[in-house]
C-alpha positions in Angstrom: 0.0 0.0 0.0 2.7 2.3 0.7 4.1 1.9 -2.8 0.9 3.1 -4.2 0.9 6.3 -2.2 4.4 7.2 -3.5 3.6 6.7 -7.2 1.8 10.0 -7.6 4.6 11.8 -5.8 7.3 10.2 -8.0 5.3 11.1 -11.1 5.0 14.7 -10.0 8.7 14.8 -9.3 9.5 13.4 -12.7 7.1 15.9 -14.3 8.8 18.8 -12.4 12.3 17.6 -13.5 11.0 17.3 -17.1 9.5 20.8 -17.0 12.7 22.3 -15.5 14.8 20.6 -18.1 12.6 21.9 -20.9 12.6 25.4 -19.5 16.4 25.4 -19.2 16.7 24.2 -22.8 14.4 26.9 -24.0 16.3 29.6 -22.0 19.6 28.4 -23.3 18.2 28.4 -26.9 17.0 32.0 -26.4 20.3 33.2 -24.9 22.3 31.4 -27.6 25.6 31.0 -25.7 27.3 29.9 -29.0 27.2 33.5 -30.3 29.1 34.7 -27.2 32.0 32.4 -27.8 34.7 33.8 -30.1 34.5 32.5 -33.6 38.0 31.1 -34.1 37.4 30.2 -37.8 35.9 33.5 -39.0 37.4 34.4 -42.4 37.6 38.1 -41.5 39.6 37.2 -38.3 41.8 34.9 -40.3 42.5 37.7 -42.8 43.4 40.1 -40.0 45.8 37.6 -38.5 47.4 37.0 -41.8 47.8 40.8 -42.4 49.3 41.2 -38.9 51.8 38.3 -39.6 52.8 39.8 -42.9 53.3 43.2 -41.3 55.5 41.7 -38.6 57.5 39.9 -41.2 58.1 43.1 -43.1 59.4 45.1 -40.1 63.1 44.4 -39.5 63.9 42.9 -36.1 67.6 43.8 -36.1 70.3 44.0 -38.6 69.3 42.6 -41.9 71.5 41.0 -44.6 70.5 43.5 -47.3 70.7 47.1 -46.3 68.4 49.2 -48.5 71.2 51.5 -49.6 73.3 48.5 -50.6 70.3 47.3 -52.7 70.1 50.7 -54.4 73.8 50.6 -55.2 73.5 47.1 -56.6 70.6 48.1 -58.8 72.7 51.0 -60.1 75.6 48.6 -60.8 73.3 46.3 -62.6 72.1 49.2 -64.8 75.7 50.2 -65.5 76.6 46.6 -66.4 73.8 46.6 -69.0 74.8 49.9 -70.4 78.4 48.8 -70.6 77.4 45.6 -72.5 75.4 47.5 -75.0 76.6 46.9 -78.6 76.6 50.6 -79.3 78.7 51.6 -76.3 81.6 53.8 -77.2 84.9 54.2 -75.3 83.7 57.6 -74.1 80.6 56.0 -72.7 82.6 53.4 -70.9 84.7 56.1 -69.3 81.6 57.8 -68.1 80.3 54.5 -66.8 83.6 54.0 -64.9 83.2 57.5 -63.4 79.7 56.7 -62.3 80.8 53.4 -60.7 83.4 55.4 -58.7 80.8 57.8 -57.6 78.5 54.9 -56.6 81.4 53.5 -54.5 81.7 57.0 -52.9 78.0 56.9 -52.2 78.3 53.5 -50.5 81.2 54.9 -48.4 79.1 57.8 -47.3 76.3 55.4 -46.3 78.7 53.4 -44.2 80.0 56.4 -42.2 78.1 57.0 -39.0 77.9 60.8 -39.3 77.4 61.0 -43.0 76.0 64.3 -44.3 72.5 63.9 -45.5 73.0 66.8 -47.9 76.2 65.3 -49.4 74.4 62.0 -49.9 71.5 63.7 -51.6 73.8 65.7 -53.9 75.7 62.5 -54.9 72.5 60.6 -55.5 71.0 63.4 -57.6 74.2 63.7 -59.7 74.3 60.0 -60.2 70.7 59.9 -61.3 71.1 62.8 -63.7 74.2 61.3 -65.2 72.4 58.0 -65.7 69.5 59.8 -67.3 71.8 61.7 -69.7 73.6 58.5 -70.6 70.3 56.7 -71.1 68.9 59.5 -73.3 72.0 59.2 -75.5 71.3 55.5 -75.9 67.6 55.9 -76.7 67.9 59.0 -78.9 70.7 57.7 -81.1 73.1 60.5 -80.2 75.9 58.0 -79.8 78.2 59.9 -82.2 78.1 63.1 -80.2 80.6 64.0 -77.6 79.3 63.3 -74.1 78.9 66.2 -71.7 81.0 66.4 -68.6 79.3 65.1 -65.5 77.9 67.6 -63.1 79.3 67.3 -59.6 
């Protein structure tokens, strides 16, 4: 007899547990806790991480193998090599190329000095660029037979 009296009480307890579980599931669904967690696989976030990584890679973290001024000098040397190998290069042009090479070496020396004058470096760079421009214009305009002008210092 006692077991019969407890059956309705157990049924009510199970019904209460079921209702509480359903209510909790409904509340969790409304709150949607998943949206509050960070989305680790978001494509926008991935793009930002990639951009940050690339930025960090582009910023030097100490002395690098290739100093930008050395790269510039190497590029000038490469241009001069091409001009010197040109089939229409005359001895006068080769002399000017030799003078430009010497001035590029001077430019590299100025870059190496700790207290190099910014003004002197700019003057050397401008004179080298103008000399190269004049020499290139002679190659492109076909004025190879004309006497070259003296370099401006």
